[in-house]
C-alpha positions in Angstrom: -19.1 11.5 0.9 -20.0 12.3 4.5 -18.4 15.3 6.1 -17.8 15.1 9.9 -16.6 17.7 12.3 -16.0 17.4 16.0 -14.2 19.0 19.0 -11.8 17.5 21.4 -9.6 19.1 24.1 -6.0 18.8 25.2 -4.8 18.9 28.8 -2.9 22.2 29.4 0.7 22.1 28.5 0.5 19.2 26.0 0.2 21.0 22.6 3.8 20.4 21.4 3.7 16.7 22.3 0.3 16.3 20.7 1.7 17.8 17.4 4.9 15.7 17.7 2.9 12.4 18.0 0.9 13.3 14.9 3.9 14.1 12.7 3.6 11.6 11.3 0.9 9.3 12.6 1.7 5.6 12.7 1.8 4.1 9.2 -0.6 1.3 10.4 -3.1 3.9 11.6 -2.9 5.8 8.3 -3.5 2.5 6.5 -6.4 1.7 8.8 -8.1 5.0 8.2 -7.8 4.6 4.4 -9.0 1.0 4.6 -12.1 2.2 6.5 -13.1 4.9 3.9 -11.5 8.0 5.5 -10.4 10.2 2.6 -9.6 13.4 4.4 -8.8 13.9 8.0 -7.5 17.2 9.5 -7.1 18.3 13.1 -6.7 22.0 14.0 -5.5 23.4 17.3 -6.7 26.6 19.0 -3.6 27.4 21.0 -5.4 29.7 23.4 -8.0 27.2 24.5 -6.3 23.8 23.9 -9.4 23.0 21.8 -9.0 20.6 18.8 -11.3 20.9 15.8 -11.3 17.8 13.7 -12.7 17.4 10.2 -13.0 14.2 8.2 -14.6 13.0 5.0 -15.8 9.4 5.2 -17.6 6.9 3.1 -20.0 5.6 5.8 -20.8 6.1 9.4 -20.7 2.3 10.0 -17.1 2.0 8.7 -16.1 5.1 10.7 -17.5 3.5 13.9 -15.7 0.2 13.1 -12.4 1.9 13.4 -12.9 2.2 17.1 -13.1 -1.6 17.4 -9.7 -2.2 15.9 -6.5 -3.0 17.9 -4.6 -0.3 16.1 -7.1 2.4 17.1 -7.2 1.2 20.7 -3.4 1.3 20.9 -3.4 4.8 19.4 -6.0 6.0 22.0 -3.9 4.5 24.8 -0.8 6.3 23.5 -2.7 9.7 23.4 -4.7 9.5 26.7 -2.2 11.3 28.8 -2.4 14.3 26.5 -6.2 14.9 26.2 -9.6 14.5 27.7 -10.7 10.8 27.3 -13.3 8.4 28.4 -12.4 5.4 30.7 -11.7 3.3 27.6 -9.1 5.9 26.5 -11.3 7.1 23.6 -11.2 10.9 23.2 -14.0 12.9 24.5 -15.5 14.3 21.3 -18.4 16.6 20.7 -19.9 16.2 17.2 -20.7 19.4 15.3 -23.7 19.8 13.0 -22.9 21.2 9.6 -25.0 24.3 8.9 -23.3 25.5 5.7 -21.1 24.0 3.0 -19.9 25.4 -0.3 -18.2 23.3 -3.0 
């Protein structure tokens, strides 16, 4: 299993709406993540900085990247782009973090 962590950022004033749109996520997005080998996916919010810390456990980087090419993912990004920093294609601006310690 591959562990991934990354940071994203909300636009100020959008914390409550971001949480609302994730509770729950779309059933088709949930199914898509599972079908692409995502076993655990958590997003944490630092309320003071609007910073989002995301953690996922995935089966492969290739399958993880393939998610971005799906229609469901593109629709999800489009629905979230007004709340957070995104690229021109509506994908979230994400900074990958390097794991430096892990304890099972």
